[in-house]
C-alpha positions as CSV (number, residue, x, y, z in Angstrom):
1,M,140.2,-156.1,-4.6
2,P,140.3,-158.2,-7.8
3,D,139.7,-161.9,-7.5
4,S,143.0,-163.7,-8.0
5,R,141.4,-167.2,-8.2
6,K,141.3,-168.6,-11.6
7,I,140.1,-172.0,-12.9
8,R,143.6,-173.0,-13.9
9,S,145.0,-172.2,-10.5
10,I,142.2,-174.2,-8.8
11,S,142.8,-177.3,-11.0
12,R,146.5,-177.3,-10.1
13,R,145.6,-177.5,-6.4
14,L,143.1,-180.4,-6.7
15,N,143.7,-184.0,-7.8
16,I,140.9,-184.7,-10.2
17,E,141.8,-188.5,-10.0
18,L,141.1,-188.7,-6.3
19,D,137.8,-190.6,-6.9
20,H,139.8,-193.4,-8.5
21,L,142.4,-193.8,-5.8
22,S,142.2,-196.5,-3.1
23,N,140.6,-195.3,0.3
24,P,141.5,-197.5,3.3
25,I,138.6,-196.1,5.4
26,R,136.0,-196.8,2.8
27,Q,137.3,-200.3,2.2
28,R,137.3,-201.0,6.0
29,R,133.7,-199.8,6.3
30,F,132.6,-202.0,3.4
31,R,134.2,-205.1,4.9
32,W,132.6,-204.5,8.3
33,G,129.2,-204.2,6.6
34,V,129.6,-207.5,4.8
35,W,130.7,-209.3,8.0
36,C,127.8,-207.8,10.0
37,T,125.4,-209.1,7.4
38,V,126.9,-212.5,6.7
39,V,127.8,-213.6,10.3
40,P,124.2,-213.2,11.7
41,I,122.7,-215.1,8.7
42,V,125.2,-217.9,9.3
43,L,124.5,-218.1,13.0
44,I,120.8,-218.1,12.5
45,A,121.1,-220.9,9.9
46,L,123.4,-222.8,12.2
47,A,120.9,-222.5,15.2
48,A,118.1,-223.6,13.0
49,V,120.0,-226.7,11.9
50,T,121.1,-227.7,15.4
51,G,117.7,-226.8,16.9
52,K,119.0,-224.2,19.4
53,W,116.1,-221.8,19.5
54,T,117.2,-220.0,22.7
55,I,118.7,-217.2,20.5
56,Y,115.1,-216.0,19.9
57,W,114.2,-215.7,23.6
58,A,113.7,-212.2,24.9
59,R,114.1,-213.4,28.5
60,P,113.9,-216.8,30.2
61,V,110.5,-218.4,30.7
62,A,108.5,-218.0,33.9
63,S,109.3,-220.4,36.8
64,Q,106.0,-222.2,36.2
65,H,107.2,-223.2,32.7
66,H,110.8,-224.2,33.6
67,S,110.0,-227.9,33.1
68,I,109.2,-227.2,29.4
69,G,111.6,-224.3,29.0
70,N,113.8,-226.2,26.6
71,D,111.0,-227.6,24.4
72,C,109.7,-224.5,22.5
73,G,107.5,-226.7,20.3
74,Q,105.2,-227.4,23.2
75,C,104.0,-223.8,23.1
76,H,105.0,-222.4,19.7
77,S,103.1,-224.5,17.2
78,K,102.9,-221.9,14.4
79,H,105.8,-220.5,12.5
80,L,106.6,-217.3,10.7
81,Q,103.9,-215.5,12.8
82,P,106.1,-212.4,13.3
83,I,106.0,-211.8,9.6
84,V,102.2,-212.4,9.5
85,A,101.8,-209.9,12.4
86,L,103.9,-207.4,10.5
87,A,101.7,-207.9,7.5
88,G,98.7,-207.3,9.7
89,R,100.0,-203.9,10.5
90,F,99.4,-203.1,6.8
91,G,95.9,-204.4,6.8
92,L,96.2,-208.1,6.1
93,P,92.8,-209.7,7.1
94,G,92.9,-212.1,10.0
95,A,96.5,-211.1,11.0
96,A,95.7,-208.6,13.7
97,H,96.4,-211.0,16.6
98,A,98.9,-213.3,14.9
99,S,101.0,-215.3,17.4
100,S,103.1,-218.4,17.3
101,V,101.3,-219.6,20.4
102,T,97.6,-220.6,19.9
103,D,94.9,-220.9,22.6
104,Q,95.0,-224.7,22.0
105,D,98.7,-224.7,23.0
106,C,97.8,-223.2,26.3
107,Q,94.7,-225.4,26.9
108,N,96.8,-228.5,26.5
109,C,97.9,-227.8,30.1
110,H,95.4,-225.2,31.3
111,R,91.7,-225.7,31.3
112,E,90.9,-222.0,30.9
113,D,88.9,-220.8,27.9
114,T,89.5,-217.5,26.2
115,F,85.9,-216.4,26.4
116,D,84.7,-217.9,29.7
117,H,84.9,-214.5,31.3
118,N,81.8,-213.3,29.4
119,P,80.1,-215.6,26.9
120,V,78.5,-212.6,25.1
121,M,81.7,-210.7,24.7
122,V,82.3,-209.2,21.3
123,D,84.4,-211.6,19.1
124,H,88.0,-210.8,18.6
125,A,87.9,-208.2,21.4
126,I,91.1,-209.8,22.6
127,G,93.7,-211.8,20.8
128,G,93.6,-215.0,22.9
129,C,95.6,-216.1,25.9
130,V,98.8,-214.5,24.9
131,A,97.1,-211.1,24.6
132,C,97.2,-210.9,28.4
133,H,99.7,-213.5,29.5
134,N,103.0,-212.5,28.0
135,E,105.8,-214.9,28.4
136,H,109.6,-214.1,28.2
137,R,109.1,-210.8,30.0
138,G,111.0,-211.7,33.2
139,Q,107.8,-212.2,35.2
140,D,107.1,-215.2,37.4
141,A,103.4,-214.4,37.9
142,L,101.9,-214.5,34.4
143,S,98.5,-213.9,35.9
144,L,99.5,-210.4,37.0
145,V,98.4,-208.7,33.8
146,A,98.4,-205.0,33.1
147,D,95.3,-202.9,33.7
148,G,95.2,-202.0,30.0
149,N,94.1,-205.5,29.2
150,C,91.0,-205.0,31.5
151,T,90.2,-201.4,30.6
152,L,90.4,-202.3,26.9
153,C,86.9,-203.8,27.3
154,H,85.6,-202.2,30.5
155,G,86.4,-198.7,29.5
156,D,83.7,-199.1,26.8
157,L,82.0,-202.4,27.5
158,K,80.1,-203.9,24.6
159,T,78.6,-207.3,24.0
160,T,77.1,-209.1,21.1
161,D,73.5,-208.9,22.3
162,E,74.0,-205.3,23.5
163,S,73.4,-206.3,27.2
164,S,75.8,-206.3,30.1
165,T,75.7,-207.5,33.7
166,F,78.5,-205.1,34.6
167,H,79.3,-201.4,34.5
168,S,81.1,-199.7,31.6
169,G,83.4,-196.8,31.6
170,I,85.8,-198.2,34.2
171,T,89.4,-197.1,33.6
172,S,90.8,-197.1,37.1
173,L,89.9,-197.4,40.8
174,D,88.8,-193.8,40.7
175,T,86.1,-194.6,38.2
176,H,85.1,-197.9,39.8
177,P,81.4,-197.9,40.7
178,E,80.1,-198.6,44.2
179,F,79.7,-202.2,45.0
180,A,76.2,-203.5,44.0
181,L,75.3,-204.5,47.5
182,L,75.5,-200.9,48.6
183,Q,73.9,-199.3,45.5
184,T,70.4,-198.1,45.4
185,P,68.7,-200.5,42.9
186,T,67.5,-199.0,39.6
187,E,65.4,-200.3,36.7
188,S,68.6,-200.6,34.6
189,G,70.5,-202.9,37.0
190,P,71.9,-204.9,38.3
191,A,70.8,-207.5,35.9
192,K,69.4,-210.9,37.0
193,G,72.6,-212.6,36.2
194,H,74.6,-210.4,38.7
195,A,76.0,-212.2,41.7
196,V,74.4,-209.8,44.1
197,H,71.1,-211.7,43.6
198,S,72.7,-214.8,45.1
199,V,73.4,-213.2,48.5
200,A,70.8,-210.4,48.8
201,E,67.2,-209.6,48.0
202,L,65.4,-206.4,47.4
203,D,63.1,-205.1,50.2
204,Q,61.4,-201.8,49.6
205,G,64.2,-200.6,47.4
206,T,67.0,-201.7,49.6
207,W,69.3,-204.7,49.4
208,R,68.9,-207.1,52.4
209,D,70.8,-210.1,53.5
210,K,68.8,-213.2,52.6
211,S,70.4,-215.5,55.1
212,Q,67.0,-216.2,56.8
213,L,68.6,-216.0,60.3
214,Y,67.8,-213.8,63.3
215,F,70.8,-212.1,64.8
216,N,71.6,-208.9,66.6
217,H,75.1,-207.5,66.4
218,E,74.3,-204.6,68.6
219,T,73.4,-206.8,71.5
220,H,76.3,-209.2,71.1
221,L,78.9,-206.4,70.8
222,S,77.6,-204.3,73.6
223,D,80.2,-202.5,75.7
224,D,78.6,-204.1,78.8
225,G,79.0,-207.6,77.4
226,V,76.5,-210.4,77.2
227,L,75.2,-212.3,80.3
228,L,76.5,-215.8,80.6
229,P,74.2,-218.7,81.4
230,A,73.7,-219.5,85.1
231,D,75.5,-222.8,84.9
232,H,78.4,-221.5,82.7
233,P,81.8,-222.4,84.1
234,D,82.9,-218.8,83.9
235,N,79.8,-217.5,85.7
236,G,80.8,-218.1,89.3
237,D,78.4,-215.8,91.0
238,G,75.6,-216.2,88.5
239,D,75.7,-212.6,87.2
240,Q,78.8,-212.6,85.0
241,S,79.0,-211.0,81.6
242,R,81.5,-211.4,78.7
243,V,82.5,-208.7,76.3
244,L,82.6,-210.1,72.8
245,T,84.6,-208.9,69.8
246,C,84.3,-209.7,66.1
247,A,87.1,-212.3,66.5
248,D,85.0,-214.4,68.8
249,C,82.8,-215.5,65.9
250,H,84.6,-214.5,62.7
251,L,87.9,-216.4,62.3
252,P,90.0,-216.5,59.2
253,D,90.6,-219.7,57.2
254,D,94.0,-221.4,57.0
255,R,95.2,-219.1,54.2
256,G,93.9,-216.0,56.0
257,E,91.8,-214.9,53.1
258,Y,88.2,-215.5,54.0
259,M,86.3,-216.1,57.2
260,Q,85.3,-219.5,58.3
261,P,81.5,-220.3,58.5
262,V,79.8,-219.5,61.8
263,V,78.8,-222.9,63.3
264,Y,76.3,-223.3,66.1
265,E,78.3,-225.9,68.0
266,K,81.4,-223.8,67.9
267,H,80.1,-220.2,68.2
268,C,76.6,-220.3,69.7
269,Q,76.1,-223.4,71.8
270,E,78.1,-222.2,74.7
271,C,75.5,-219.5,75.6
272,H,72.5,-220.6,73.5
273,R,71.7,-224.1,74.6
274,L,68.7,-226.0,73.2
275,E,67.0,-226.7,76.5
276,V,63.4,-227.6,76.8
277,S,61.1,-229.3,79.3
278,E,62.5,-231.8,81.8
279,S,61.0,-234.8,80.1
280,L,62.8,-233.9,76.9
281,L,66.3,-233.5,78.5
282,V,67.0,-237.2,79.2
283,G,70.5,-237.5,77.9
284,G,71.3,-233.8,78.0
285,E,70.4,-230.8,75.9
286,L,68.9,-231.3,72.5
287,P,71.3,-231.5,69.5
288,H,71.2,-228.9,66.7
289,A,69.5,-231.1,64.2
290,A,66.8,-231.1,61.4
291,P,63.2,-231.3,62.6
292,G,62.7,-234.8,61.3
293,L,65.8,-236.1,63.1
294,L,64.9,-234.1,66.1
295,A,61.5,-235.7,66.4
296,G,63.1,-239.2,66.4
297,I,65.5,-238.1,69.2
298,L,62.6,-236.6,71.2
299,R,60.6,-239.8,70.8
300,E,63.5,-241.9,72.2
301,R,64.0,-239.5,75.1
302,L,60.3,-239.5,76.0
303,V,60.3,-243.3,76.0
304,A,63.4,-243.3,78.3
305,Y,61.7,-240.8,80.6
306,A,58.5,-242.8,80.8
307,Q,60.5,-245.9,81.8
308,T,62.1,-244.0,84.7
309,H,58.8,-242.3,85.7
310,P,56.1,-245.0,85.4
311,A,53.7,-243.1,87.7
312,E,53.4,-240.4,85.1
313,V,52.6,-243.0,82.4
314,S,49.8,-244.7,84.5
315,P,48.3,-242.1,86.9
316,P,46.3,-243.4,89.9
317,A,42.7,-244.5,89.1
318,N,41.2,-242.0,91.5
319,A,43.0,-239.1,89.9
320,T,40.5,-236.7,88.4
321,D,40.5,-233.3,86.9
322,V,36.8,-232.6,86.5
323,L,35.2,-229.3,87.4
324,P,32.1,-229.4,89.7
325,N,28.8,-230.1,88.0
326,K,30.8,-230.7,84.7
327,S,31.3,-233.9,82.9
328,T,34.7,-233.9,81.1
329,P,35.6,-236.9,79.0
330,T,39.0,-238.3,79.9
331,A,41.4,-239.9,77.5
332,P,42.1,-243.6,78.2
333,A,45.4,-244.2,80.0
334,P,48.3,-245.1,77.6
335,K,48.9,-248.8,77.2
336,D,52.7,-248.5,77.5
337,A,55.6,-246.0,77.5
338,W,55.7,-245.9,73.7
339,E,52.1,-244.7,73.4
340,W,52.7,-242.2,76.2
341,A,55.7,-240.8,74.4
342,E,53.7,-240.5,71.1
343,R,51.0,-238.5,73.0
344,R,53.6,-236.2,74.6
345,L,55.3,-235.7,71.2
346,S,52.0,-234.6,69.7
347,S,51.0,-232.4,72.6
348,G,50.9,-228.6,72.2
349,D,53.3,-228.0,75.1
350,T,56.0,-230.1,73.5
351,F,55.5,-228.5,70.2
352,R,55.7,-225.0,71.6
353,S,58.7,-225.9,73.8
354,V,60.7,-227.1,70.8
355,T,59.7,-224.4,68.3
356,S,60.5,-221.6,70.8
357,A,64.1,-222.9,70.9
358,C,64.3,-222.9,67.1
359,N,62.6,-219.6,66.6
360,L,65.3,-217.7,68.5
361,C,67.6,-217.9,65.4
362,H,65.7,-219.5,62.5
363,A,62.9,-218.3,60.3
364,K,60.1,-220.9,60.0
365,D,57.0,-221.8,58.1
366,A,55.4,-223.8,60.9
367,N,52.2,-225.8,60.9
368,P,50.1,-224.4,63.7
369,T,48.6,-227.8,64.4
370,A,50.1,-229.3,67.5
371,G,52.2,-232.5,67.0
372,A,53.9,-231.5,63.8
373,I,57.5,-231.3,65.0
374,A,58.7,-233.6,62.2
375,A,56.9,-231.5,59.7
376,L,58.2,-228.2,61.1
377,N,59.5,-226.3,58.1
378,I,62.7,-224.5,59.2
379,V,63.8,-222.2,56.4
380,A,67.3,-223.3,55.5
381,P,69.9,-220.6,56.2
382,Q,71.4,-219.0,53.1
383,V,74.8,-217.8,54.4
384,P,77.2,-217.4,51.4
385,E,80.8,-218.5,51.6
386,R,81.7,-215.7,49.3
387,W,79.9,-212.4,49.3
388,M,81.6,-211.1,46.1
389,P,82.4,-214.1,44.0
390,H,83.8,-212.1,41.1
391,S,86.6,-210.7,43.3
392,Q,89.3,-211.9,45.6
393,F,90.3,-210.6,49.0
394,S,92.8,-211.4,51.8
395,H,92.0,-210.5,55.4
396,R,95.5,-211.5,56.4
397,R,96.9,-208.6,54.3
398,H,94.5,-206.2,56.1
399,E,95.0,-207.6,59.6
400,A,96.5,-204.2,60.8
401,V,93.1,-202.6,60.1
402,D,90.3,-202.8,62.6
403,C,87.2,-204.7,61.5
404,T,84.9,-201.7,62.0
405,E,87.0,-199.5,59.7
406,C,85.8,-201.6,56.8
407,H,82.5,-203.0,58.2
408,E,81.0,-199.8,59.4
409,G,77.8,-199.8,61.5
410,V,78.3,-203.3,63.0
411,G,77.9,-202.1,66.5
412,D,74.5,-200.5,65.7
413,S,73.1,-203.3,63.6
414,S,70.0,-204.9,65.2
415,S,69.0,-207.1,62.3
416,A,70.7,-209.9,60.4
417,T,69.3,-208.5,57.2
418,D,71.6,-205.5,57.4
419,I,74.3,-205.4,54.7
420,L,77.6,-204.7,56.5
421,M,80.0,-204.9,53.7
422,T,82.7,-202.3,53.0
423,S,82.3,-199.4,50.6
424,I,84.5,-198.7,47.6
425,D,85.3,-195.4,49.2
426,T,86.8,-197.3,52.1
427,C,89.1,-199.1,49.7
428,R,90.1,-195.8,48.1
429,N,91.4,-194.6,51.5
430,C,94.4,-196.8,51.0
431,H,94.4,-197.9,47.4
432,A,95.2,-195.1,45.0
433,S,95.4,-195.0,41.3
434,R,98.8,-194.4,39.8
435,N,97.9,-190.9,38.6
436,M,97.0,-189.8,42.1
437,V,99.6,-188.0,44.1
438,N,98.8,-188.6,47.8
439,S,101.2,-190.0,50.4
440,N,98.4,-191.6,52.3
441,R,97.3,-193.7,49.3
442,N,100.2,-195.7,48.2
443,V,98.8,-199.3,48.0
444,R,98.6,-200.9,44.5
445,T,95.4,-200.8,42.6
446,D,96.0,-203.1,39.7
447,C,92.7,-204.7,38.6
448,I,94.2,-208.1,39.1
449,Q,94.7,-207.4,42.8
450,C,91.0,-207.8,43.4
451,H,89.6,-209.4,40.2
452,R,90.1,-212.7,38.3
453,Y,89.3,-213.1,34.7
454,H,88.3,-216.7,34.3
455,N,84.9,-217.6,35.7
456,H,85.9,-220.9,37.2
457,L,88.6,-219.2,39.2
458,S,86.2,-216.8,40.9
459,G,83.9,-219.2,42.7
460,T,86.1,-222.2,43.4
461,D,89.5,-222.8,44.9
462,H,91.7,-223.5,41.9
463,R,94.7,-224.2,44.0
464,K,93.2,-227.5,45.4
465,P,93.2,-230.6,43.2
466,A,89.9,-231.7,41.9
467,A,88.3,-234.5,43.8
468,A,88.3,-237.9,42.2
469,D,85.0,-239.2,40.8
């Protein structure tokens, strides 16, 4: 079929002047484009003139900063940093961590230092305080930082002197190493600066508690209980026992986070009384005191005993203790009660009576010479307040868990040198990484749940005001 379309016929059907005619849609689009450009510029300029910077806020500030929420200048001391940061994306030197908030702005109120976590950390590994603590994100707890801020370094830990106290290659709880207290020590670690050395010491390739105390958990947690003293108010027939539990000695502090120290007067004295010979008990049982102070107390008690028992101070003249056909020199009778007390204090019987009471729980470096109570060297106990100072823990949040589920082997421990801390595998029974699909492991595992960054927050209570000088 022949083509009937001709150039002339097409030109009659089209208006070749259409491009020069007025188009309402095109004009409306142009006007909207102008207004959408001009109006924001005018509003931004007006906000700058009137000082209303809230238009730049992504979200309100955290509740901790509400008092300065309307004074942006207290934190944002540098200007045009978004432009500098954008230029840093294209390789501008020194602009990789550009921010309008500097570390000094934060330290005007907070005493933290950017690099107090590890003094040999590689420079510029993080971009200052704001790299981890992001404001205007709708969060009240600015300390709850994302794991990526931690694994950025600990995934491939490097330091300026090529040494490290801690493990590398940690990207989640699943790759977290076993706690140092439960590891088999190797030549490569842990380094001397590791906190494990402050609470434990190596003994034949095994970490041992360095508390320098004698204690037997197995005996005290026996299913049959422990025998009460004969004069104990709960021991009516003289043969009563009491079944003890962990809570009898280990009580949480006011916040429920850590356990209160075990104190002799509160936890031990009821059953383990410092009782010695009769002449030393004038005024009741002996106090739990240092040897030097204990010697002074004993001296006073012996003097008081001598005053109430004068016959023992000055025995009868005909009293003799000489074997037949033997001449035994006898010491002259004491002049007064004070001299008698000094002799008794220096006697071997008194020394042995006192030291046997101390030796039940304390390690000693005693002088074998009789009469050295004041010089008795009782090794000071080294019971730590915090076993893992680089971490944080709350017993209150775990109160539904039985003590022995975390502290395994307590009932079979016969030595105070046993390390009875929990294993990382025990933590993983409940705390699962986000990439793990397991209905039984649904508790959060953020790094910040157990660890703090700043050193001074790990070993001290930062929530209490500092004591006045």
